[in-house]
PDB file of N, CA, C and O in Angstrom:
ATOM      1  N   UNK A   1     -29.301  19.238   7.166  1.00  0.00           N
ATOM      2  CA  UNK A   1     -28.197  18.487   7.492  1.00  0.00           C
ATOM      3  C   UNK A   1     -27.675  17.685   6.649  1.00  0.00           C
ATOM      4  O   UNK A   1     -28.182  16.647   6.224  1.00  0.00           O
ATOM      5  N   UNK A   2     -26.291  18.292   6.286  1.00  0.00           N
ATOM      6  CA  UNK A   2     -25.459  17.351   5.048  1.00  0.00           C
ATOM      7  C   UNK A   2     -24.623  16.573   5.847  1.00  0.00           C
ATOM      8  O   UNK A   2     -23.601  17.168   6.186  1.00  0.00           O
ATOM      9  N   UNK A   3     -24.733  15.441   6.252  1.00  0.00           N
ATOM     10  CA  UNK A   3     -23.498  14.337   6.363  1.00  0.00           C
ATOM     11  C   UNK A   3     -22.594  14.141   5.577  1.00  0.00           C
ATOM     12  O   UNK A   3     -22.942  13.506   4.581  1.00  0.00           O
ATOM     13  N   UNK A   4     -21.049  14.579   5.645  1.00  0.00           N
ATOM     14  CA  UNK A   4     -19.831  13.964   4.563  1.00  0.00           C
ATOM     15  C   UNK A   4     -19.552  13.005   4.972  1.00  0.00           C
ATOM     16  O   UNK A   4     -19.588  12.624   6.142  1.00  0.00           O
ATOM     17  N   UNK A   5     -19.208  12.440   3.984  1.00  0.00           N
ATOM     18  CA  UNK A   5     -18.866  10.830   4.080  1.00  0.00           C
ATOM     19  C   UNK A   5     -17.419  10.878   4.635  1.00  0.00           C
ATOM     20  O   UNK A   5     -16.633  11.799   4.411  1.00  0.00           O
ATOM     21  N   UNK A   6     -17.172   9.841   5.345  1.00  0.00           N
ATOM     22  CA  UNK A   6     -16.261   9.563   5.399  1.00  0.00           C
ATOM     23  C   UNK A   6     -14.796   8.861   4.864  1.00  0.00           C
ATOM     24  O   UNK A   6     -13.592   9.097   4.973  1.00  0.00           O
ATOM     25  N   UNK A   7     -15.713   7.808   4.188  1.00  0.00           N
ATOM     26  CA  UNK A   7     -14.249   6.405   3.983  1.00  0.00           C
ATOM     27  C   UNK A   7     -15.224   6.588   2.312  1.00  0.00           C
ATOM     28  O   UNK A   7     -16.434   6.797   2.216  1.00  0.00           O
ATOM     29  N   UNK A   8     -14.198   6.421   1.140  1.00  0.00           N
ATOM     30  CA  UNK A   8     -14.567   6.045  -0.430  1.00  0.00           C
ATOM     31  C   UNK A   8     -13.905   5.380  -0.773  1.00  0.00           C
ATOM     32  O   UNK A   8     -12.708   5.248  -0.518  1.00  0.00           O
ATOM     33  N   UNK A   9     -14.700   4.718  -1.556  1.00  0.00           N
ATOM     34  CA  UNK A   9     -14.671   3.380  -2.299  1.00  0.00           C
ATOM     35  C   UNK A   9     -13.424   3.783  -3.529  1.00  0.00           C
ATOM     36  O   UNK A   9     -13.107   4.894  -3.955  1.00  0.00           O
ATOM     37  N   UNK A  10     -13.030   2.779  -3.791  1.00  0.00           N
ATOM     38  CA  UNK A  10     -11.388   3.489  -4.987  1.00  0.00           C
ATOM     39  C   UNK A  10     -12.757   4.151  -6.373  1.00  0.00           C
ATOM     40  O   UNK A  10     -12.480   5.151  -7.035  1.00  0.00           O
ATOM     41  N   UNK A  11     -14.018   3.456  -6.564  1.00  0.00           N
ATOM     42  CA  UNK A  11     -14.357   3.937  -8.207  1.00  0.00           C
ATOM     43  C   UNK A  11     -15.171   5.622  -7.201  1.00  0.00           C
ATOM     44  O   UNK A  11     -15.754   6.409  -7.947  1.00  0.00           O
ATOM     45  N   UNK A  12     -15.151   5.806  -6.442  1.00  0.00           N
ATOM     46  CA  UNK A  12     -15.587   7.454  -5.954  1.00  0.00           C
ATOM     47  C   UNK A  12     -14.397   8.161  -5.615  1.00  0.00           C
ATOM     48  O   UNK A  12     -14.414   9.391  -5.582  1.00  0.00           O
ATOM     49  N   UNK A  13     -13.490   7.590  -5.390  1.00  0.00           N
ATOM     50  CA  UNK A  13     -11.814   8.170  -4.946  1.00  0.00           C
ATOM     51  C   UNK A  13     -11.596   8.803  -6.569  1.00  0.00           C
ATOM     52  O   UNK A  13     -11.132   9.918  -6.807  1.00  0.00           O
ATOM     53  N   UNK A  14     -12.006   7.898  -7.504  1.00  0.00           N
ATOM     54  CA  UNK A  14     -11.309   8.675  -8.897  1.00  0.00           C
ATOM     55  C   UNK A  14     -12.230   9.522  -9.361  1.00  0.00           C
ATOM     56  O   UNK A  14     -11.907  10.588  -9.885  1.00  0.00           O
ATOM     57  N   UNK A  15     -13.399   9.160  -9.225  1.00  0.00           N
ATOM     58  CA  UNK A  15     -14.631  10.451  -9.766  1.00  0.00           C
ATOM     59  C   UNK A  15     -13.899  12.018  -9.289  1.00  0.00           C
ATOM     60  O   UNK A  15     -13.635  13.009  -9.968  1.00  0.00           O
ATOM     61  N   UNK A  16     -13.734  11.753  -7.940  1.00  0.00           N
ATOM     62  CA  UNK A  16     -13.401  12.640  -7.484  1.00  0.00           C
ATOM     63  C   UNK A  16     -12.332  13.787  -7.390  1.00  0.00           C
ATOM     64  O   UNK A  16     -12.403  14.952  -6.998  1.00  0.00           O
ATOM     65  N   UNK A  17     -11.086  12.844  -8.009  1.00  0.00           N
ATOM     66  CA  UNK A  17      -9.891  13.014  -8.447  1.00  0.00           C
ATOM     67  C   UNK A  17      -9.713  13.428  -9.994  1.00  0.00           C
ATOM     68  O   UNK A  17      -8.694  13.893 -10.505  1.00  0.00           O
ATOM     69  N   UNK A  18     -10.908  13.158 -10.598  1.00  0.00           N
ATOM     70  CA  UNK A  18     -11.017  12.558 -11.863  1.00  0.00           C
ATOM     71  C   UNK A  18      -9.816  12.201 -12.668  1.00  0.00           C
ATOM     72  O   UNK A  18      -9.167  12.846 -13.491  1.00  0.00           O
ATOM     73  N   UNK A  19      -9.696  10.905 -12.167  1.00  0.00           N
ATOM     74  CA  UNK A  19      -8.484  10.053 -12.836  1.00  0.00           C
ATOM     75  C   UNK A  19      -9.134   8.312 -12.973  1.00  0.00           C
ATOM     76  O   UNK A  19     -10.046   7.802 -12.322  1.00  0.00           O
ATOM     77  N   UNK A  20      -8.649   7.968 -13.587  1.00  0.00           N
ATOM     78  CA  UNK A  20      -9.479   6.866 -13.608  1.00  0.00           C
ATOM     79  C   UNK A  20      -9.336   5.765 -11.945  1.00  0.00           C
ATOM     80  O   UNK A  20      -8.635   6.183 -11.024  1.00  0.00           O
ATOM     81  N   UNK A  21     -10.048   4.499 -11.831  1.00  0.00           N
ATOM     82  CA  UNK A  21     -10.290   3.690 -10.572  1.00  0.00           C
ATOM     83  C   UNK A  21      -8.429   2.866 -10.706  1.00  0.00           C
ATOM     84  O   UNK A  21      -7.574   2.612  -9.858  1.00  0.00           O
ATOM     85  N   UNK A  22      -8.488   2.720 -11.964  1.00  0.00           N
ATOM     86  CA  UNK A  22      -7.146   1.744 -12.089  1.00  0.00           C
ATOM     87  C   UNK A  22      -6.179   2.489 -11.320  1.00  0.00           C
ATOM     88  O   UNK A  22      -5.535   2.030 -10.377  1.00  0.00           O
ATOM     89  N   UNK A  23      -6.086   4.090 -11.940  1.00  0.00           N
ATOM     90  CA  UNK A  23      -5.328   4.517 -11.181  1.00  0.00           C
ATOM     91  C   UNK A  23      -5.114   4.893  -9.713  1.00  0.00           C
ATOM     92  O   UNK A  23      -4.045   5.066  -9.128  1.00  0.00           O
ATOM     93  N   UNK A  24      -6.216   4.971  -9.301  1.00  0.00           N
ATOM     94  CA  UNK A  24      -6.517   5.083  -8.237  1.00  0.00           C
ATOM     95  C   UNK A  24      -5.787   3.914  -7.288  1.00  0.00           C
ATOM     96  O   UNK A  24      -5.103   4.082  -6.278  1.00  0.00           O
ATOM     97  N   UNK A  25      -6.146   2.737  -7.924  1.00  0.00           N
ATOM     98  CA  UNK A  25      -5.809   1.375  -7.353  1.00  0.00           C
ATOM     99  C   UNK A  25      -4.344   0.974  -7.183  1.00  0.00           C
ATOM    100  O   UNK A  25      -3.730   0.147  -6.509  1.00  0.00           O
ATOM    101  N   UNK A  26      -4.065   1.858  -8.031  1.00  0.00           N
ATOM    102  CA  UNK A  26      -2.412   1.451  -9.131  1.00  0.00           C
ATOM    103  C   UNK A  26      -1.674   2.369  -7.056  1.00  0.00           C
ATOM    104  O   UNK A  26      -0.964   1.896  -6.169  1.00  0.00           O
ATOM    105  N   UNK A  27      -2.291   3.551  -7.195  1.00  0.00           N
ATOM    106  CA  UNK A  27      -1.312   4.312  -6.155  1.00  0.00           C
ATOM    107  C   UNK A  27      -1.838   3.531  -4.669  1.00  0.00           C
ATOM    108  O   UNK A  27      -0.849   3.531  -3.936  1.00  0.00           O
ATOM    109  N   UNK A  28      -2.567   3.121  -4.225  1.00  0.00           N
ATOM    110  CA  UNK A  28      -3.117   2.780  -3.460  1.00  0.00           C
ATOM    111  C   UNK A  28      -1.841   0.961  -2.993  1.00  0.00           C
ATOM    112  O   UNK A  28      -1.204   0.717  -1.968  1.00  0.00           O
ATOM    113  N   UNK A  29      -1.963   0.312  -4.017  1.00  0.00           N
ATOM    114  CA  UNK A  29      -1.004  -0.650  -3.855  1.00  0.00           C
ATOM    115  C   UNK A  29       0.131  -0.229  -3.993  1.00  0.00           C
ATOM    116  O   UNK A  29       1.008  -1.021  -3.649  1.00  0.00           O
ATOM    117  N   UNK A  30       0.448   0.720  -4.365  1.00  0.00           N
ATOM    118  CA  UNK A  30       2.229   1.183  -4.293  1.00  0.00           C
ATOM    119  C   UNK A  30       2.428   1.624  -2.919  1.00  0.00           C
ATOM    120  O   UNK A  30       3.480   1.571  -2.282  1.00  0.00           O
ATOM    121  N   UNK A  31       1.046   2.165  -2.448  1.00  0.00           N
ATOM    122  CA  UNK A  31       1.410   2.506  -1.018  1.00  0.00           C
ATOM    123  C   UNK A  31       1.585   4.595  -0.723  1.00  0.00           C
ATOM    124  O   UNK A  31       1.851   5.267   0.274  1.00  0.00           O
ATOM    125  N   UNK A  32       1.192   5.030  -2.514  1.00  0.00           N
ATOM    126  CA  UNK A  32       1.344   6.601  -2.808  1.00  0.00           C
ATOM    127  C   UNK A  32       0.255   6.976  -2.150  1.00  0.00           C
ATOM    128  O   UNK A  32       0.092   8.160  -1.855  1.00  0.00           O
ATOM    129  N   UNK A  33      -0.928   5.714  -1.723  1.00  0.00           N
ATOM    130  CA  UNK A  33      -2.047   6.244  -1.256  1.00  0.00           C
ATOM    131  C   UNK A  33      -2.456   5.328   0.036  1.00  0.00           C
ATOM    132  O   UNK A  33      -2.336   4.103   0.010  1.00  0.00           O
ATOM    133  N   UNK A  34      -2.798   5.825   0.819  1.00  0.00           N
ATOM    134  CA  UNK A  34      -3.262   4.687   2.023  1.00  0.00           C
ATOM    135  C   UNK A  34      -4.406   4.291   2.171  1.00  0.00           C
ATOM    136  O   UNK A  34      -5.191   4.812   1.379  1.00  0.00           O
ATOM    137  N   UNK A  35      -4.914   3.452   2.982  1.00  0.00           N
ATOM    138  CA  UNK A  35      -6.411   3.270   3.256  1.00  0.00           C
ATOM    139  C   UNK A  35      -6.216   1.741   3.938  1.00  0.00           C
ATOM    140  O   UNK A  35      -5.302   1.348   4.664  1.00  0.00           O
ATOM    141  N   UNK A  36      -7.190   1.149   3.532  1.00  0.00           N
ATOM    142  CA  UNK A  36      -7.511  -0.226   4.002  1.00  0.00           C
ATOM    143  C   UNK A  36      -8.626  -1.052   3.152  1.00  0.00           C
ATOM    144  O   UNK A  36      -9.727  -0.707   2.723  1.00  0.00           O
ATOM    145  N   UNK A  37      -8.193  -1.791   3.107  1.00  0.00           N
ATOM    146  CA  UNK A  37      -9.148  -3.130   2.826  1.00  0.00           C
ATOM    147  C   UNK A  37     -10.173  -3.731   3.626  1.00  0.00           C
ATOM    148  O   UNK A  37      -9.862  -3.946   4.798  1.00  0.00           O
ATOM    149  N   UNK A  38     -11.179  -4.008   3.302  1.00  0.00           N
ATOM    150  CA  UNK A  38     -12.295  -4.522   3.616  1.00  0.00           C
ATOM    151  C   UNK A  38     -12.114  -6.236   4.223  1.00  0.00           C
ATOM    152  O   UNK A  38     -12.065  -7.290   3.588  1.00  0.00           O
ATOM    153  N   UNK A  39     -12.050  -5.985   5.609  1.00  0.00           N
ATOM    154  CA  UNK A  39     -11.975  -7.717   6.086  1.00  0.00           C
ATOM    155  C   UNK A  39     -12.701  -8.584   5.408  1.00  0.00           C
ATOM    156  O   UNK A  39     -13.926  -8.456   5.389  1.00  0.00           O
ATOM    157  N   UNK A  40     -12.031  -9.677   4.696  1.00  0.00           N
ATOM    158  CA  UNK A  40     -12.991 -11.344   4.228  1.00  0.00           C
ATOM    159  C   UNK A  40     -13.074 -10.545   2.523  1.00  0.00           C
ATOM    160  O   UNK A  40     -13.859 -11.061   1.728  1.00  0.00           O
ATOM    161  N   UNK A  41     -12.115  -9.122   1.985  1.00  0.00           N
ATOM    162  CA  UNK A  41     -12.598  -9.399   0.740  1.00  0.00           C
ATOM    163  C   UNK A  41     -11.491  -8.509   0.388  1.00  0.00           C
ATOM    164  O   UNK A  41     -10.616  -8.177   1.187  1.00  0.00           O
ATOM    165  N   UNK A  42     -11.586  -7.969  -1.369  1.00  0.00           N
ATOM    166  CA  UNK A  42     -10.514  -7.371  -1.674  1.00  0.00           C
ATOM    167  C   UNK A  42     -10.726  -6.109  -2.133  1.00  0.00           C
ATOM    168  O   UNK A  42     -10.128  -5.452  -2.985  1.00  0.00           O
ATOM    169  N   UNK A  43     -11.713  -5.852  -1.410  1.00  0.00           N
ATOM    170  CA  UNK A  43     -12.388  -4.022  -1.389  1.00  0.00           C
ATOM    171  C   UNK A  43     -11.645  -3.276  -0.933  1.00  0.00           C
ATOM    172  O   UNK A  43     -11.035  -3.774   0.013  1.00  0.00           O
ATOM    173  N   UNK A  44     -11.285  -1.912  -1.232  1.00  0.00           N
ATOM    174  CA  UNK A  44      -9.877  -1.064  -0.623  1.00  0.00           C
ATOM    175  C   UNK A  44     -10.970   0.352  -0.578  1.00  0.00           C
ATOM    176  O   UNK A  44     -11.730   0.709  -1.477  1.00  0.00           O
ATOM    177  N   UNK A  45     -10.787   0.915   0.604  1.00  0.00           N
ATOM    178  CA  UNK A  45     -11.143   1.913   1.384  1.00  0.00           C
ATOM    179  C   UNK A  45     -10.220   2.983   1.754  1.00  0.00           C
ATOM    180  O   UNK A  45      -9.253   2.804   2.494  1.00  0.00           O
ATOM    181  N   UNK A  46     -10.595   4.289   1.135  1.00  0.00           N
ATOM    182  CA  UNK A  46     -10.071   5.663   1.398  1.00  0.00           C
ATOM    183  C   UNK A  46     -10.158   6.296   2.589  1.00  0.00           C
ATOM    184  O   UNK A  46     -11.321   6.672   2.447  1.00  0.00           O
ATOM    185  N   UNK A  47      -9.879   6.671   3.547  1.00  0.00           N
ATOM    186  CA  UNK A  47     -10.490   7.519   4.383  1.00  0.00           C
ATOM    187  C   UNK A  47     -10.244   9.185   4.070  1.00  0.00           C
ATOM    188  O   UNK A  47      -9.258   9.593   3.457  1.00  0.00           O
ATOM    189  N   UNK A  48     -11.137   9.916   4.514  1.00  0.00           N
ATOM    190  CA  UNK A  48     -11.641  11.499   3.366  1.00  0.00           C
ATOM    191  C   UNK A  48     -10.416  12.528   3.512  1.00  0.00           C
ATOM    192  O   UNK A  48     -10.153  13.393   2.677  1.00  0.00           O
ATOM    193  N   UNK A  49      -9.534  12.244   4.996  1.00  0.00           N
ATOM    194  CA  UNK A  49      -8.266  12.962   5.347  1.00  0.00           C
ATOM    195  C   UNK A  49      -7.115  12.571   4.225  1.00  0.00           C
ATOM    196  O   UNK A  49      -6.451  13.285   3.474  1.00  0.00           O
ATOM    197  N   UNK A  50      -7.158  11.108   4.428  1.00  0.00           N
ATOM    198  CA  UNK A  50      -5.987  10.399   3.818  1.00  0.00           C
ATOM    199  C   UNK A  50      -6.534  11.489   2.221  1.00  0.00           C
ATOM    200  O   UNK A  50      -5.886  12.416   1.735  1.00  0.00           O
ATOM    201  N   UNK A  51      -7.756  11.000   1.789  1.00  0.00           N
ATOM    202  CA  UNK A  51      -7.778  11.107   0.353  1.00  0.00           C
ATOM    203  C   UNK A  51      -7.585  12.636   0.041  1.00  0.00           C
ATOM    204  O   UNK A  51      -7.125  12.893  -1.072  1.00  0.00           O
ATOM    205  N   UNK A  52      -7.879  13.690   0.887  1.00  0.00           N
ATOM    206  CA  UNK A  52      -7.460  15.207   0.874  1.00  0.00           C
ATOM    207  C   UNK A  52      -5.809  15.515   1.001  1.00  0.00           C
ATOM    208  O   UNK A  52      -5.346  16.509   0.442  1.00  0.00           O
ATOM    209  N   UNK A  53      -4.942  14.590   1.780  1.00  0.00           N
ATOM    210  CA  UNK A  53      -3.723  14.825   1.864  1.00  0.00           C
ATOM    211  C   UNK A  53      -3.292  14.656   0.422  1.00  0.00           C
ATOM    212  O   UNK A  53      -2.694  15.509  -0.235  1.00  0.00           O
ATOM    213  N   UNK A  54      -3.700  13.345  -0.031  1.00  0.00           N
ATOM    214  CA  UNK A  54      -2.894  12.882  -1.363  1.00  0.00           C
ATOM    215  C   UNK A  54      -3.352  13.837  -2.430  1.00  0.00           C
ATOM    216  O   UNK A  54      -2.549  14.254  -3.265  1.00  0.00           O
ATOM    217  N   UNK A  55      -4.636  14.204  -2.433  1.00  0.00           N
ATOM    218  CA  UNK A  55      -5.488  15.217  -3.717  1.00  0.00           C
ATOM    219  C   UNK A  55      -3.816  16.549  -3.355  1.00  0.00           C
ATOM    220  O   UNK A  55      -2.985  16.803  -4.227  1.00  0.00           O
ATOM    221  N   UNK A  56      -3.788  16.986  -2.278  1.00  0.00           N
ATOM    222  CA  UNK A  56      -2.867  18.159  -2.092  1.00  0.00           C
ATOM    223  C   UNK A  56      -1.584  18.008  -2.594  1.00  0.00           C
ATOM    224  O   UNK A  56      -0.879  18.813  -3.202  1.00  0.00           O
ATOM    225  N   UNK A  57      -1.327  16.561  -2.164  1.00  0.00           N
ATOM    226  CA  UNK A  57       0.131  16.537  -2.332  1.00  0.00           C
ATOM    227  C   UNK A  57       0.572  16.381  -3.803  1.00  0.00           C
ATOM    228  O   UNK A  57       1.773  16.556  -4.010  1.00  0.00           O
ATOM    229  N   UNK A  58      -0.327  16.036  -5.005  1.00  0.00           N
ATOM    230  CA  UNK A  58      -0.451  15.636  -6.116  1.00  0.00           C
ATOM    231  C   UNK A  58      -0.957  16.828  -6.985  1.00  0.00           C
ATOM    232  O   UNK A  58      -0.917  16.682  -8.206  1.00  0.00           O
ATOM    233  N   UNK A  59      -1.434  18.002  -6.459  1.00  0.00           N
ATOM    234  CA  UNK A  59      -2.083  19.022  -6.997  1.00  0.00           C
ATOM    235  C   UNK A  59      -3.318  18.903  -7.362  1.00  0.00           C
ATOM    236  O   UNK A  59      -3.715  19.941  -7.892  1.00  0.00           O
ATOM    237  N   UNK A  60      -4.175  18.006  -7.302  1.00  0.00           N
ATOM    238  CA  UNK A  60      -5.445  17.625  -7.823  1.00  0.00           C
ATOM    239  C   UNK A  60      -6.216  18.645  -6.597  1.00  0.00           C
ATOM    240  O   UNK A  60      -6.056  18.602  -5.377  1.00  0.00           O
ATOM    241  N   UNK A  61      -7.227  19.688  -7.533  1.00  0.00           N
ATOM    242  CA  UNK A  61      -8.344  20.165  -7.029  1.00  0.00           C
ATOM    243  C   UNK A  61      -9.053  19.743  -6.037  1.00  0.00           C
ATOM    244  O   UNK A  61      -9.538  18.630  -6.242  1.00  0.00           O
ATOM    245  N   UNK A  62      -9.394  20.393  -4.647  1.00  0.00           N
ATOM    246  CA  UNK A  62      -9.924  19.672  -3.381  1.00  0.00           C
ATOM    247  C   UNK A  62     -11.460  19.683  -4.035  1.00  0.00           C
ATOM    248  O   UNK A  62     -12.174  18.680  -4.045  1.00  0.00           O
ATOM    249  N   UNK A  63     -11.851  20.969  -4.574  1.00  0.00           N
ATOM    250  CA  UNK A  63     -12.915  21.536  -4.842  1.00  0.00           C
ATOM    251  C   UNK A  63     -13.913  20.354  -4.260  1.00  0.00           C
ATOM    252  O   UNK A  63     -14.570  20.468  -3.226  1.00  0.00           O
ATOM    253  N   UNK A  64     -13.901  19.434  -4.946  1.00  0.00           N
ATOM    254  CA  UNK A  64     -15.445  18.245  -5.370  1.00  0.00           C
ATOM    255  C   UNK A  64     -15.191  17.351  -3.502  1.00  0.00           C
ATOM    256  O   UNK A  64     -16.163  16.917  -2.883  1.00  0.00           O
ATOM    257  N   UNK A  65     -14.069  17.286  -3.076  1.00  0.00           N
ATOM    258  CA  UNK A  65     -13.753  16.966  -1.951  1.00  0.00           C
ATOM    259  C   UNK A  65     -14.167  18.034  -0.795  1.00  0.00           C
ATOM    260  O   UNK A  65     -14.670  17.567   0.226  1.00  0.00           O
ATOM    261  N   UNK A  66     -14.041  19.001  -0.864  1.00  0.00           N
ATOM    262  CA  UNK A  66     -14.489  19.815  -0.121  1.00  0.00           C
ATOM    263  C   UNK A  66     -15.813  20.066  -0.053  1.00  0.00           C
ATOM    264  O   UNK A  66     -16.256  20.122   1.094  1.00  0.00           O
ATOM    265  N   UNK A  67     -16.750  20.270  -1.130  1.00  0.00           N
ATOM    266  CA  UNK A  67     -18.073  20.606  -1.418  1.00  0.00           C
ATOM    267  C   UNK A  67     -18.989  19.227  -0.419  1.00  0.00           C
ATOM    268  O   UNK A  67     -20.154  19.394  -0.058  1.00  0.00           O
ATOM    269  N   UNK A  68     -18.265  18.047  -0.134  1.00  0.00           N
ATOM    270  CA  UNK A  68     -19.450  17.137   0.147  1.00  0.00           C
ATOM    271  C   UNK A  68     -19.482  16.214  -1.292  1.00  0.00           C
ATOM    272  O   UNK A  68     -20.092  15.160  -1.110  1.00  0.00           O
ATOM    273  N   UNK A  69     -19.107  16.330  -2.291  1.00  0.00           N
ATOM    274  CA  UNK A  69     -19.592  15.726  -3.382  1.00  0.00           C
ATOM    275  C   UNK A  69     -19.468  14.598  -3.911  1.00  0.00           C
ATOM    276  O   UNK A  69     -18.489  14.669  -4.654  1.00  0.00           O
ATOM    277  N   UNK A  70     -19.945  13.514  -3.951  1.00  0.00           N
ATOM    278  CA  UNK A  70     -19.167  11.958  -3.901  1.00  0.00           C
ATOM    279  C   UNK A  70     -18.741  11.762  -5.270  1.00  0.00           C
ATOM    280  O   UNK A  70     -18.143  10.734  -5.590  1.00  0.00           O
TER     281      UNK A  70
END
């Protein structure tokens, strides 16, 4: 039984989307990509459903996300 990851770091999201981590951070900070910051830190997290919608909206293939790949 494999458990699908539900929240991703900016680095994980970048690998899945095949873009740089800085691109994901820029999209997050501009509001194009929703998510949340870990309380008490500057770390950003992106929920799976939000990342999926972002990928669909921007024409990024969702294969890696749908296969449970990290």
